A tleap script that builds the chain and sets N, CA, C and O, in Angstrom:
source leaprc.protein.ff14SB
mol = sequence {
  NMET SER ARG VAL LYS VAL ALA SER PHE GLY
  MET SER ILE ASP GLY PHE SER ALA GLY PRO
  ARG GLN SER LEU GLU ASP PRO LEU GLY VAL
  GLY GLY THR SER LEU MET ALA TRP PHE PHE
  PRO THR ARG THR PHE GLN GLN ALA HIE GLY
  ASP GLY ARG GLY GLU SER GLY ILE ASP ASP
  ASP PHE ALA ALA ARG GLY PHE ALA ASN VAL
  GLY ALA TRP ILE LEU GLY ARG ASN MET PHE
  GLY PRO VAL ARG GLY CPRO
}
set mol.1.N position { -6.703 26.979 3.360 }
set mol.1.CA position { -5.424 26.433 2.428 }
set mol.1.C position { -5.494 24.908 2.468 }
set mol.1.O position { -5.917 24.374 3.493 }
set mol.2.N position { -5.171 24.288 1.594 }
set mol.2.CA position { -5.284 22.676 1.327 }
set mol.2.C position { -4.269 22.239 2.400 }
set mol.2.O position { -3.463 22.969 2.977 }
set mol.3.N position { -4.459 20.867 2.569 }
set mol.3.CA position { -3.501 20.369 3.453 }
set mol.3.C position { -3.340 18.784 2.669 }
set mol.3.O position { -4.236 18.163 2.100 }
set mol.4.N position { -2.032 18.415 2.834 }
set mol.4.CA position { -1.844 17.075 2.241 }
set mol.4.C position { -1.442 16.249 3.417 }
set mol.4.O position { -0.746 16.633 4.357 }
set mol.5.N position { -1.928 15.153 3.259 }
set mol.5.CA position { -1.678 13.896 4.601 }
set mol.5.C position { -1.189 12.712 3.793 }
set mol.5.O position { -1.769 12.262 2.805 }
set mol.6.N position { -0.068 12.257 4.312 }
set mol.6.CA position { 0.439 11.073 3.644 }
set mol.6.C position { -0.024 9.910 4.606 }
set mol.6.O position { 0.192 10.058 5.808 }
set mol.7.N position { -0.482 9.067 4.276 }
set mol.7.CA position { -1.156 7.709 4.868 }
set mol.7.C position { -0.853 6.543 4.211 }
set mol.7.O position { -0.457 6.635 3.049 }
set mol.8.N position { -0.971 5.353 4.777 }
set mol.8.CA position { -0.919 4.171 4.012 }
set mol.8.C position { 0.324 3.937 3.088 }
set mol.8.O position { 0.430 3.449 1.963 }
set mol.9.N position { 1.094 4.386 3.845 }
set mol.9.CA position { 2.552 4.093 2.876 }
set mol.9.C position { 3.525 3.272 3.806 }
set mol.9.O position { 3.951 3.591 4.916 }
set mol.10.N position { 3.763 2.147 3.078 }
set mol.10.CA position { 4.591 1.128 3.745 }
set mol.10.C position { 5.933 1.222 3.643 }
set mol.10.O position { 6.390 1.578 2.557 }
set mol.11.N position { 6.718 0.965 4.601 }
set mol.11.CA position { 8.207 1.205 4.587 }
set mol.11.C position { 8.890 0.146 5.397 }
set mol.11.O position { 8.257 -0.197 6.396 }
set mol.12.N position { 9.961 -0.410 5.208 }
set mol.12.CA position { 10.604 -1.073 6.029 }
set mol.12.C position { 11.497 -0.532 6.965 }
set mol.12.O position { 11.825 0.591 6.583 }
set mol.13.N position { 11.951 -0.791 7.861 }
set mol.13.CA position { 12.596 -0.425 9.009 }
set mol.13.C position { 13.941 0.446 8.522 }
set mol.13.O position { 14.349 1.519 8.967 }
set mol.14.N position { 14.506 -0.419 7.417 }
set mol.14.CA position { 15.816 0.336 6.888 }
set mol.14.C position { 15.333 1.207 5.746 }
set mol.14.O position { 16.170 1.447 4.876 }
set mol.15.N position { 14.067 1.743 5.599 }
set mol.15.CA position { 13.915 2.805 4.526 }
set mol.15.C position { 13.452 2.459 3.236 }
set mol.15.O position { 13.158 3.331 2.418 }
set mol.16.N position { 13.352 1.088 2.959 }
set mol.16.CA position { 12.742 0.765 1.408 }
set mol.16.C position { 11.101 0.800 1.396 }
set mol.16.O position { 10.351 0.603 2.352 }
set mol.17.N position { 10.811 1.063 0.232 }
set mol.17.CA position { 9.369 1.067 0.236 }
set mol.17.C position { 8.868 0.192 -1.029 }
set mol.17.O position { 7.707 0.184 -1.437 }
set mol.18.N position { 10.028 -0.599 -1.622 }
set mol.18.CA position { 9.957 -1.328 -2.930 }
set mol.18.C position { 11.070 -2.124 -2.951 }
set mol.18.O position { 12.071 -1.875 -2.279 }
set mol.19.N position { 10.943 -3.221 -3.799 }
set mol.19.CA position { 12.192 -4.022 -3.892 }
set mol.19.C position { 12.975 -3.781 -5.132 }
set mol.19.O position { 12.390 -3.106 -5.979 }
set mol.20.N position { 14.154 -4.182 -5.414 }
set mol.20.CA position { 14.924 -3.717 -6.479 }
set mol.20.C position { 14.296 -4.474 -7.900 }
set mol.20.O position { 13.534 -5.440 -7.848 }
set mol.21.N position { 14.689 -3.947 -8.952 }
set mol.21.CA position { 14.447 -4.455 -10.152 }
set mol.21.C position { 12.875 -4.472 -10.645 }
set mol.21.O position { 12.446 -5.450 -11.256 }
set mol.22.N position { 12.082 -3.398 -10.363 }
set mol.22.CA position { 10.773 -3.341 -10.714 }
set mol.22.C position { 10.625 -3.918 -12.339 }
set mol.22.O position { 11.579 -3.959 -13.115 }
set mol.23.N position { 9.524 -4.259 -12.606 }
set mol.23.CA position { 9.398 -4.848 -13.882 }
set mol.23.C position { 7.733 -5.049 -13.802 }
set mol.23.O position { 7.034 -4.961 -12.792 }
set mol.24.N position { 7.301 -5.354 -15.210 }
set mol.24.CA position { 5.762 -5.593 -15.196 }
set mol.24.C position { 5.598 -7.033 -14.649 }
set mol.24.O position { 4.418 -7.372 -14.556 }
set mol.25.N position { 6.410 -7.860 -14.308 }
set mol.25.CA position { 6.153 -9.214 -13.734 }
set mol.25.C position { 6.303 -8.671 -12.029 }
set mol.25.O position { 5.612 -9.201 -11.160 }
set mol.26.N position { 6.921 -7.975 -11.827 }
set mol.26.CA position { 7.211 -7.675 -10.287 }
set mol.26.C position { 7.027 -5.991 -10.037 }
set mol.26.O position { 7.978 -5.278 -9.714 }
set mol.27.N position { 5.810 -5.546 -10.216 }
set mol.27.CA position { 5.378 -4.100 -10.102 }
set mol.27.C position { 5.999 -3.446 -8.742 }
set mol.27.O position { 6.200 -2.236 -8.842 }
set mol.28.N position { 6.253 -3.891 -7.796 }
set mol.28.CA position { 6.622 -3.419 -6.507 }
set mol.28.C position { 7.968 -3.810 -6.414 }
set mol.28.O position { 8.579 -3.702 -5.351 }
set mol.29.N position { 8.556 -4.318 -7.580 }
set mol.29.CA position { 10.079 -5.088 -7.414 }
set mol.29.C position { 10.299 -6.282 -6.770 }
set mol.29.O position { 9.403 -6.699 -6.036 }
set mol.30.N position { 11.424 -6.983 -6.910 }
set mol.30.CA position { 11.437 -8.376 -6.475 }
set mol.30.C position { 11.552 -8.231 -5.019 }
set mol.30.O position { 12.337 -7.567 -4.342 }
set mol.31.N position { 10.442 -9.126 -4.652 }
set mol.31.CA position { 10.428 -9.128 -3.034 }
set mol.31.C position { 9.482 -8.028 -2.456 }
set mol.31.O position { 9.058 -8.124 -1.304 }
set mol.32.N position { 9.148 -6.955 -3.291 }
set mol.32.CA position { 8.316 -5.992 -2.646 }
set mol.32.C position { 7.041 -6.331 -2.250 }
set mol.32.O position { 6.603 -5.493 -1.462 }
set mol.33.N position { 6.431 -7.042 -2.435 }
set mol.33.CA position { 5.065 -7.543 -1.874 }
set mol.33.C position { 5.288 -7.697 -0.432 }
set mol.33.O position { 4.504 -7.307 0.433 }
set mol.34.N position { 6.530 -8.354 -0.206 }
set mol.34.CA position { 6.715 -9.016 1.454 }
set mol.34.C position { 6.719 -7.706 2.168 }
set mol.34.O position { 6.350 -7.735 3.342 }
set mol.35.N position { 7.042 -6.670 1.702 }
set mol.35.CA position { 7.079 -5.525 2.684 }
set mol.35.C position { 5.513 -5.139 3.207 }
set mol.35.O position { 5.291 -4.549 4.264 }
set mol.36.N position { 4.567 -5.550 2.341 }
set mol.36.CA position { 3.265 -5.389 2.667 }
set mol.36.C position { 2.475 -6.748 3.062 }
set mol.36.O position { 1.272 -6.917 2.860 }
set mol.37.N position { 3.203 -7.532 3.559 }
set mol.37.CA position { 2.772 -9.100 3.820 }
set mol.37.C position { 1.797 -8.866 4.940 }
set mol.37.O position { 0.767 -9.541 4.935 }
set mol.38.N position { 2.032 -7.835 6.067 }
set mol.38.CA position { 1.250 -7.797 7.303 }
set mol.38.C position { -0.152 -7.178 6.714 }
set mol.38.O position { -1.209 -7.488 7.264 }
set mol.39.N position { -0.141 -6.504 5.848 }
set mol.39.CA position { -1.652 -5.663 5.257 }
set mol.39.C position { -2.456 -6.398 4.599 }
set mol.39.O position { -3.624 -6.010 4.642 }
set mol.40.N position { -2.213 -7.530 3.867 }
set mol.40.CA position { -3.001 -8.212 2.828 }
set mol.40.C position { -3.963 -9.036 3.697 }
set mol.40.O position { -5.033 -9.286 3.141 }
set mol.41.N position { -3.825 -9.465 4.820 }
set mol.41.CA position { -4.653 -10.508 5.486 }
set mol.41.C position { -5.606 -9.458 6.347 }
set mol.41.O position { -6.550 -10.008 6.914 }
set mol.42.N position { -5.516 -8.319 6.488 }
set mol.42.CA position { -6.499 -7.561 7.297 }
set mol.42.C position { -7.727 -7.392 6.712 }
set mol.42.O position { -7.813 -7.464 5.486 }
set mol.43.N position { -8.803 -7.153 7.470 }
set mol.43.CA position { -10.146 -7.094 7.292 }
set mol.43.C position { -10.221 -5.577 6.392 }
set mol.43.O position { -11.047 -5.503 5.482 }
set mol.44.N position { -9.424 -4.527 6.662 }
set mol.44.CA position { -9.399 -3.419 5.784 }
set mol.44.C position { -8.921 -3.810 4.414 }
set mol.44.O position { -9.572 -3.366 3.469 }
set mol.45.N position { -8.011 -4.478 4.195 }
set mol.45.CA position { -7.498 -4.889 2.883 }
set mol.45.C position { -8.658 -5.741 2.092 }
set mol.45.O position { -9.130 -5.506 0.979 }
set mol.46.N position { -8.979 -6.818 3.018 }
set mol.46.CA position { -10.002 -7.794 2.498 }
set mol.46.C position { -11.467 -7.063 1.846 }
set mol.46.O position { -11.891 -7.314 0.718 }
set mol.47.N position { -11.977 -6.324 2.605 }
set mol.47.CA position { -12.933 -5.426 2.409 }
set mol.47.C position { -12.936 -4.721 1.064 }
set mol.47.O position { -13.836 -4.732 0.225 }
set mol.48.N position { -11.718 -4.083 1.014 }
set mol.48.CA position { -11.507 -3.206 -0.211 }
set mol.48.C position { -11.402 -4.175 -1.531 }
set mol.48.O position { -11.355 -3.753 -2.687 }
set mol.49.N position { -11.380 -5.246 -1.229 }
set mol.49.CA position { -11.180 -6.279 -2.535 }
set mol.49.C position { -12.387 -7.286 -2.675 }
set mol.49.O position { -12.419 -8.200 -3.499 }
set mol.50.N position { -13.336 -7.005 -1.794 }
set mol.50.CA position { -14.504 -7.490 -1.992 }
set mol.50.C position { -14.855 -8.908 -1.349 }
set mol.50.O position { -15.799 -9.638 -1.650 }
set mol.51.N position { -13.859 -9.120 -0.385 }
set mol.51.CA position { -14.072 -10.376 0.438 }
set mol.51.C position { -14.723 -10.028 1.701 }
set mol.51.O position { -15.796 -10.598 1.900 }
set mol.52.N position { -14.294 -9.190 2.626 }
set mol.52.CA position { -14.856 -8.643 3.747 }
set mol.52.C position { -14.467 -9.572 4.892 }
set mol.52.O position { -14.790 -9.179 6.013 }
set mol.53.N position { -13.896 -10.613 4.810 }
set mol.53.CA position { -13.519 -11.533 5.853 }
set mol.53.C position { -12.341 -10.989 6.416 }
set mol.53.O position { -12.510 -9.813 6.736 }
set mol.54.N position { -11.295 -11.390 6.633 }
set mol.54.CA position { -10.010 -10.797 7.031 }
set mol.54.C position { -9.738 -10.693 8.331 }
set mol.54.O position { -10.639 -10.795 9.164 }
set mol.55.N position { -8.378 -10.464 8.693 }
set mol.55.CA position { -8.322 -10.469 10.159 }
set mol.55.C position { -8.556 -9.265 10.916 }
set mol.55.O position { -8.443 -8.234 10.253 }
set mol.56.N position { -8.870 -9.119 12.202 }
set mol.56.CA position { -8.934 -7.758 13.130 }
set mol.56.C position { -7.569 -7.968 13.840 }
set mol.56.O position { -6.647 -8.764 13.661 }
set mol.57.N position { -7.783 -6.971 14.697 }
set mol.57.CA position { -6.334 -6.795 15.449 }
set mol.57.C position { -5.630 -5.494 15.067 }
set mol.57.O position { -6.076 -4.598 14.351 }
set mol.58.N position { -4.365 -5.564 15.721 }
set mol.58.CA position { -3.546 -4.251 15.537 }
set mol.58.C position { -3.188 -4.006 14.404 }
set mol.58.O position { -2.947 -2.829 14.138 }
set mol.59.N position { -3.033 -5.037 13.359 }
set mol.59.CA position { -2.598 -4.474 11.918 }
set mol.59.C position { -3.828 -4.015 11.366 }
set mol.59.O position { -3.785 -2.956 10.741 }
set mol.60.N position { -4.968 -4.640 11.482 }
set mol.60.CA position { -6.324 -3.943 10.813 }
set mol.60.C position { -6.630 -2.593 11.406 }
set mol.60.O position { -7.233 -1.725 10.775 }
set mol.61.N position { -6.129 -2.422 12.821 }
set mol.61.CA position { -6.657 -1.127 13.326 }
set mol.61.C position { -5.707 -0.014 12.801 }
set mol.61.O position { -6.074 1.160 12.761 }
set mol.62.N position { -4.349 -0.460 12.358 }
set mol.62.CA position { -3.315 0.440 11.823 }
set mol.62.C position { -3.869 0.685 10.390 }
set mol.62.O position { -4.015 1.871 10.095 }
set mol.63.N position { -4.176 -0.172 9.521 }
set mol.63.CA position { -4.490 -0.449 8.334 }
set mol.63.C position { -5.647 0.712 8.157 }
set mol.63.O position { -5.493 1.667 7.395 }
set mol.64.N position { -6.750 0.519 8.908 }
set mol.64.CA position { -8.154 1.326 9.029 }
set mol.64.C position { -7.706 2.815 8.958 }
set mol.64.O position { -8.096 3.607 8.100 }
set mol.65.N position { -6.840 3.094 9.962 }
set mol.65.CA position { -6.492 4.254 10.360 }
set mol.65.C position { -6.026 5.170 9.059 }
set mol.65.O position { -6.353 6.353 8.968 }
set mol.66.N position { -5.242 4.502 8.081 }
set mol.66.CA position { -4.623 4.940 6.932 }
set mol.66.C position { -5.692 5.370 5.951 }
set mol.66.O position { -5.428 6.240 5.121 }
set mol.67.N position { -6.920 4.786 6.007 }
set mol.67.CA position { -8.198 5.076 5.219 }
set mol.67.C position { -9.086 6.077 5.824 }
set mol.67.O position { -9.859 6.675 5.074 }
set mol.68.N position { -9.079 6.308 6.929 }
set mol.68.CA position { -9.994 7.110 7.656 }
set mol.68.C position { -9.898 8.644 7.178 }
set mol.68.O position { -8.738 9.008 6.986 }
set mol.69.N position { -10.755 9.482 6.980 }
set mol.69.CA position { -11.036 10.734 6.484 }
set mol.69.C position { -10.090 11.037 5.148 }
set mol.69.O position { -9.443 12.080 5.054 }
set mol.70.N position { -10.087 10.136 4.260 }
set mol.70.CA position { -9.378 10.430 2.962 }
set mol.70.C position { -10.487 11.011 1.969 }
set mol.70.O position { -11.488 10.348 1.697 }
set mol.71.N position { -10.300 12.047 1.542 }
set mol.71.CA position { -11.081 12.651 0.326 }
set mol.71.C position { -10.885 12.213 -1.059 }
set mol.71.O position { -11.800 12.111 -1.876 }
set mol.72.N position { -9.703 11.969 -1.275 }
set mol.72.CA position { -9.027 11.758 -2.686 }
set mol.72.C position { -7.886 11.032 -2.319 }
set mol.72.O position { -7.432 11.072 -1.176 }
set mol.73.N position { -7.314 10.259 -3.380 }
set mol.73.CA position { -6.184 9.751 -3.360 }
set mol.73.C position { -5.246 10.132 -4.579 }
set mol.73.O position { -5.660 10.088 -5.737 }
set mol.74.N position { -4.262 10.420 -4.322 }
set mol.74.CA position { -3.202 11.315 -5.279 }
set mol.74.C position { -2.040 9.874 -5.663 }
set mol.74.O position { -1.127 9.554 -4.902 }
set mol.75.N position { -2.264 9.349 -6.641 }
set mol.75.CA position { -1.031 8.257 -7.137 }
set mol.75.C position { -0.375 8.768 -8.139 }
set mol.75.O position { -0.930 9.555 -8.906 }
set mol.76.N position { 0.961 8.383 -8.292 }
set mol.76.CA position { 1.864 8.564 -9.186 }
set mol.76.C position { 1.788 7.655 -10.286 }
set mol.76.O position { 1.186 6.583 -10.223 }
set mol.77.N position { 2.479 8.134 -11.434 }
set mol.77.CA position { 2.330 7.389 -12.601 }
set mol.77.C position { 2.924 5.830 -12.284 }
set mol.77.O position { 2.345 4.826 -12.700 }
set mol.78.N position { 4.070 5.790 -11.547 }
set mol.78.CA position { 4.683 4.724 -11.150 }
set mol.78.C position { 4.218 3.816 -10.097 }
set mol.78.O position { 4.905 2.839 -9.800 }
set mol.79.N position { 3.250 4.027 -9.587 }
set mol.79.CA position { 2.634 3.878 -8.346 }
set mol.79.C position { 2.625 2.100 -8.518 }
set mol.79.O position { 3.135 1.440 -7.613 }
set mol.80.N position { 2.119 1.515 -9.523 }
set mol.80.CA position { 1.650 0.121 -9.577 }
set mol.80.C position { 2.452 -0.593 -10.841 }
set mol.80.O position { 2.042 -1.622 -11.377 }
set mol.81.N position { 3.521 0.029 -11.192 }
set mol.81.CA position { 4.239 -0.519 -12.286 }
set mol.81.C position { 5.286 0.235 -12.813 }
set mol.81.O position { 5.440 1.389 -12.412 }
set mol.82.N position { 6.177 -0.339 -13.820 }
set mol.82.CA position { 7.337 0.390 -14.100 }
set mol.82.C position { 6.939 1.201 -15.306 }
set mol.82.O position { 7.400 0.828 -16.385 }
set mol.83.N position { 6.099 2.326 -15.281 }
set mol.83.CA position { 5.839 2.983 -16.361 }
set mol.83.C position { 6.861 4.245 -16.367 }
set mol.83.O position { 7.104 4.979 -15.409 }
set mol.84.N position { 7.402 4.323 -17.681 }
set mol.84.CA position { 8.429 5.251 -17.717 }
set mol.84.C position { 8.177 6.043 -19.044 }
set mol.84.O position { 7.414 5.594 -19.900 }
set mol.85.N position { 8.917 7.380 -19.213 }
set mol.85.CA position { 8.821 8.080 -20.360 }
set mol.85.C position { 7.638 8.968 -20.465 }
set mol.85.O position { 6.850 9.085 -19.527 }
set mol.86.N position { 7.494 9.627 -21.647 }
set mol.86.CA position { 6.281 10.618 -21.868 }
set mol.86.C position { 4.861 9.914 -21.801 }
set mol.86.O position { 3.835 10.577 -21.957 }
savepdb mol mol.pdb
quit
């Protein structure tokens, strides 16, 4: 039987995972990228985007665990932008 693992999902302590008013200019909503500000400087993120430098430490350890043993990513249509309709 298949299993689904939810990993690498950022959420604020009050339960938000995106900002309000999502648009093409703000695909994660207004201020949405600030929810992931801890992740962008990590070595894990930087390596995924071709830099390879980035910071190590507890944030990078946590980020790396989110990518461990992943066979496939299932992304929703609205994952990176305000795509609506058929």
